[in-house]
Residue, then its C-alpha position, 0 to 999 in steps of 0.5 A: m341576817p333576815q328581817p324579823l317578821l315582828k319586832v317588839e321594842h320597849l313594850k310597856k303595860t301598866f294597869p291603874v289601881e285605886s287604893s283606899g284612904w284618899f283615893k291615891k292612884n297607883e299602877v301595876k307595871a305588868v310588862h316593863d320595857v320588853s324587847f324581842d324579835i320573832y322571825e318568819g317560820e320560827t317559834f319564840g317561847i316565853v317562860g316564867e312564873s305565874g304573874c310575871g307578864k307572859s300572857t299580858t305581853g302576848r295580849t298587848l302586842l296584838r292590841l287585845t289590851e292597849p299598850s302603855g308604851g313601846k312599839v311593835i313593828y310589822q310590815d315596816q309600820d308600828i301597829f301601835s300607832l294605827k287607828e282601829k280602821n287601819f289596823r283591822p286589815i292587819r289584824e287577820d294576819l295576827q291571831m291568838i290561841f287562848q289558854d281556855p277555849l271554852a271561855s273564848l267560844d260563845p256557848k250559845k253559838r254552834i262551832g260553824y258560826s264561831l269559825e265563820e265569825p272572823f270572815i263576817i267581821q272582815k267582810k270576806g266571802t259569801k255564806k257558801e264560801r265561808k262554810e266551805m273554808v270552815l269545813k276545810m279547816l275543821e277537816r284539817v284539825g281532825f273533825s268532820e262535817e257533823h261537828y260543824h253543827r255542834f255546840p262547844h259544850e259537846f266537845s272535850g278539852g282537847q277537841r275544844q282547843r283544836i277548834g280554837i286552833a282552827r278559828a285562829l287559822v281560818l283567816n290564813p294569818k302569818f303570826i299566832v300568839c299561843d297563850e299556854p294552849v296545852s296547860a289545861l290538858d292531859v299529858s297525852i293530849q298535850s303531845q297531840i296539840l303540840n304536834l298539830l301546831k308543828e305540822l300547821q306551822q310547816d304547812f302554813g309557814l306560821s310564826y308563833l309566840f308560845i307562852g308557857h310555864d312548863l319548860s319541857v313543853v316550851r323546849y319541845i316546840a320553841n326555837r328561841i326562848g325568853v325568860m320573864y321575871l316580874g314584867e321584864m325579860v331577863e334572858q333570851a337565847p336559842t333553846e338548846e343554848l339556854f338549857e345547856n348554858p343558862l346565865h341568869p340566876y333566875t333561869k338557873s333556878l327554873l331549869s333546876a326544877v325541871p324533872v329529869p326522866n333518869p333516876k341515876v341523874k342528880r341535879e342540884r336544886i336551886v330553891l329561891k327564898g322569899e316572895v316575888p315582890s308586888p308589881l305595885d311596889m317594884p324594887k329598886g335596881c335589879v327586880f330579882h335582887t330581893r330573891c337572888p342568891l348572888a346579889m351584889d350591892i350594885c344590884k340593889e341600886i342600879k338596874p342592869p342593862t341587857y348584855k350581849v354575851k353571845e351573838n344570840h344570847r342576851v341576859q339582864c344581870h350585873l354579873y356580865e357587866h364586861s360583856e357588850v351592851s345589847e343594841a336593843d337596850g340602847a347601845 
């Protein structure tokens, strides 16, 4: 079994919240005890409802948001334990494509400068060399030299996302977090961006963490998928295994909502009752038990470990208590 390029172990991220009254301090558990591996050349997808912690997971493992706990192992070292000056050379290997490219680009700066900025921060190349590398990358994502001098507002949404992709690639990284990169785009443009990402992955040997809420999109691009609910990873499996044999009740509910492009095929819709609990007041036991149609008494009291049902299929659910407990969960 090859060693993972990136190993995420028990990742946690909490945000302090001040309540009224006597200034009692609470905390939001945005990401709680999440573990997964990403291998060289693969795409690991994360899906789940809005607010489940998908984007926070991506930002935290890159240290764009400082973690509250856990480890991220890259090149045999925990990048969370590194000081900023020691982490900076590694940061060029770990990049991010943001959901809203317009918000991530300086509206007062021309595109050429925005793409040269990573080289300036890393103190790489002369002005001439930086421009040559940027023009080469712009050409790779479908632009010409004239676009080098334009401002962000002069591009469409799909074009700005291509610029975001180019900026993530200019330093020749090994790993990229794609934070819902097509969710704000038209369907026809989505397919173009997804195909571009797959082509670039082949050309540059990239590994992706692809965050999305559209299961059809994630199925198209991901090799393996992790399902998140209320800050926890409740199921992980190879993509086709997850779609053909979902185990967690939450995963089954998500998949039942995916439209089928065949009017003759009938699918039973699993509608969840109730609201998602507040991350300020997490339920005791399994985080999903308040909405789970199969909840048992044990679910209300004891948090389930992550069970290894198959070699690459893990699920956090008491229904599979006779399976082996995953090593990632402390077995």
